[in-house]
C-alpha positions, 0 to 999 in steps of 0.5 A: 499499500502507498496511502498518505499517512493518517497520523491519528489512525497510525497512533491509534494502531500503535497504542492498541498494540504497543511493541515496546517491552522495556525501557531504561534511561542511559547514564552519561558520565564526564559531562556534569551540568550538561544534558546529553540527548538526541543520541546515536544508536550504540556502535562498535568501533575497534572492539569497543562500544560507543554512543554519540550524543548531543551535549548542552546546557538546559537553557541553551541550544549551542551544543557539542557532540561527544563520544561516550564509551560504554563502561557498564549496563546503560552507563557511558563515559565521555571520551576526550574528543568534541565536535563543536557547534553540532547537534543530533549525531549519527554514526555509520561504519563504512569500509572500516572508517567512521562516518559521523553526521550531525546538524551543524549550527551557525550561531551569531555574536549574540548566540542566536542560531541563524542557520544549520545544515547536516554535515558528515565527517569521516575518519579513522578515529574520533581524533581524525575526523574531517568534514567531507559532505555538507547538505544544503543550508537549513536541511536536517535529517540527511542520512547515508549508508552503504550497501551494494551502493550508497543510499541517501535520504534527504529532508528538504522543506518548502515547495513540494516538500512543504513542512518537510519530506524525505527525499531518496537517491542512490550514488555509486561513490561517497564523493558523488553525494554532493550538496547538489546531489542531496538537494535534487533527491526525488521526494518519496511521494505521499508519505506525510500528510499536509498536517505533518512533517518527517524525516529519516534517522537511520537506514537498514538493509533488509535480507530481501533487498529492501531498505528499512527506514527508522525515522520520525513523523511530527506535528504541531498543536495549538501554542506551537507544541511539538509532538514527535513519534518514532516510525518505520517503513521500507522501500524497494531501491529497485522500484522506489515503491514503499510500504505504509508507515507505522508508529513504533513509539511515542513520548508516553511509552517511556518513563517521565523525566525532565524537559528542556521546555514545556513545548518539548515534553511530547518529543521522542527523537529516534536515534537508531536501532540495533537489531537483535537476534531474538526478534527484538531490537534495541531502540535508542532515543532522545526524550523531551530534548533533556535525556536519553533512553533505550528500549527493547521492542519487537523488531519492526523490520521483520515484517518488511523482510517477509514481504513476497516470501 
């Protein structure tokens, strides 16, 4: 099916059959006085487990990205490396190298953020990262993953993209993914209604050749209150046909906690999923722009892998 989403119906379906089995807050050491949220999923590099996280003061959005090494169950300690003026990190390991992305911010002399865009760094270590790709200005939520080719999800706004829609394109080499390439990616049609927006947060390669997308769908209510939900869908890169979207989590699925502002209380930011071997997955999230949690959920990609089988 390829119908435009009805967010209320998707939420109703999620609430009638929630997929989350357990949740836990993640503890980050070495950043006293700062919040860590909007994290990447856990990733393994050179035999150690890490999470990248957005680090900032509660009353500020001028953030850095730090890399945290796992030292216990849901306990991570800050490493020394810092990427300044970067938000909402994500990490891929491609050909043995780190590909680290996030939203680069451009504050003026008063500290007001005047512009932003997704950027990508590549390197053989956290201290050896160099910027290699820039999205168009004011474009968040660009993602890249390597399978048979390089697969890219964009998130333009305005015009046909309205509040924000997902673009998708394929490249034969990483250096082919330029600012212009990202800007010109064809939109995935009819994924979001006119009352909401969304973006991709992570790309997964499924065993039947389809691409599983972890992302978010969001809308605004009266008073500019933001409501963000985690979602998934799958797309066939050969035909560019997609499945319907489904909601996999919302803020109320997790324990109550801190919030950066009142308008952000109902925000869940899905940073990534690690698929497990027992039909579950571990979901890594930021909550209310103040905390980071993980959840054990039913693997949302299994149903897409069974299509056509």
